[in-house]
N, C-alpha and C positions, 0 to 999 in steps of 0.2 A: 274640182278639191275639194277636200271637207276638212271637220276641225280638224286641226293638230297637225294638220298636213297630212294625214293619212286616206288612201283610197278605201273602198268599201271590204274590201279581200284584204286587206292591213287591220282595214277593225275589227272583221270576223277575226283573226288572226289573235290576234290581243285580248275581243272576249271571250274564248276559248283559254286561252293562257291561265286568264283573270278567273274567270270560274271555274277550271282545275288545279289551280293554287289553295282555294277555298273548299272547293268537297275536300283534297288531301287535306283544309291544315282542319275539318269540319269531321273525318277523321280522325285524323292522331287524337283530337280531346275527350271526342266519346269513348276511344279504346281506353284512352289518361284515367277519364273520370265512372267508365261503368264496366266492361271488359278484366273479369280479371287476371291476374298478372299468369301467364304460364308456371306449372308446375318443371319444377326440372327432376327427371329421372338420371338416378344413377346405376351405376352398373347393384348388381345383389352382390353381396359378400358375406364371409361365411361369419357365424358367431365364436367367441371366443369359445371354449372349453369350459370356464370358468362363468359364465350366461348357460349355457345348455346345463352344468348343475356335473359335467365328468370332471374324476378328480385331475390332480395336472400327473399322476401316475399312470393313469390311464395312456394318458401319450407323451409322457418316457418324462419321470419326471427329471433327467441328463438331459439340460440344456443345451447341451456345448452340441447334439449334432443334428441341431433345430434352423434351420432360417433365421436369420436375426423378427423377422415379422411375427412368428411364433414363439420365440425368447420375447418380444415387446408383450407382446399380451398374454401371456398366462404371469408376466410379471407385473401388469394393472389387477387392479382389478375394477368390476363395471358397475355404473353409475345406479342403483338402487332409483328409476324409475319407473314407474307401470307405465311412460308416455312412449314414444317414438324416440329411442333412441341411436346416435351414432353407432354402428356396430364395428370390433375390430375386429383386421383381417388376421384368422390359423389357417394354419396348414396343417394339412391330414393327412399323417400315416398310412400306407398305399395296408399292413399289414398287418392293421392290428381296428383299426377304423371302421364301426357297424357302419351299419346303412345308412340311421336316423347322420350319420356322423359323415359319410358318405354326399345326402342330399341336400351338403351346405354347400359341396361345390357345386360353383354354373356350373352347367349343364348334366349333370346328372341327374336325373329326381331316382324313382323307388326301383322303377324295371332296372335302370343301367344302371343304381347300384344291390343289387339283388343278380346282375351277370358277374361284378365283380367280385365280387364276393363266392359265390357259387364258384368262379373260374379260382381263385384264391386256395379254396378249398380239392378244389380238381385235380393242382397243379403247382397247389407250393406255395413258398411266400414268390412274393415279387421279386426281384434283383437289383431291381432298375423304374422307375417312373414310368420310360418309357414302353412296359414290357407291359402296361394298358392297353395301348396302341391292342393286342390281341384278344382281346375282350369285343365280342359281339357287341357294333354299333359304336366303337372309339373309331373313328378316324383319325385325320390328322391335323383338319381342323378343327373337330372337338378337342381333339387334343392338347394340343395347342390351347386351346381358350383358358383347359382345367389344371397344367400341366403347372399354372405358377404355385398354388393351392394343395400341391399336395407332393409326398416325397418317401420314401423308403428309407429306416430307420432296420439295421437287418440286424 
């Protein structure tokens, strides 16, 4: 028997645990003082019509038919900072939106925006947002991610 009544194998286990604890504390201390905090990434959001320079009448000054998020975005004024600012979410009317406005919707890029406008020109105004699934490139999953940002004003 040796010191503290531990066998050789028990001493090795205790030594391993102490070294592991020391190593863990050392790594955490290094990360705290020398490694930058990870950046928090948020989901892309839409620019308001005011931030984009679009008049309220273009989106429809009659805000009764607009979702609440669009009404809030139209009624508030953007900050006049050049830095990154928090963007407000606004919805887009499928029947009146330009390609640039459609591109602000998550999952809609320049190609899909062009397809949506082409579909609208060929088939007339959208009767409902769900009709967007008829456009090539808009599947069920893509539609679910875009739906909260779109509306149809007849």
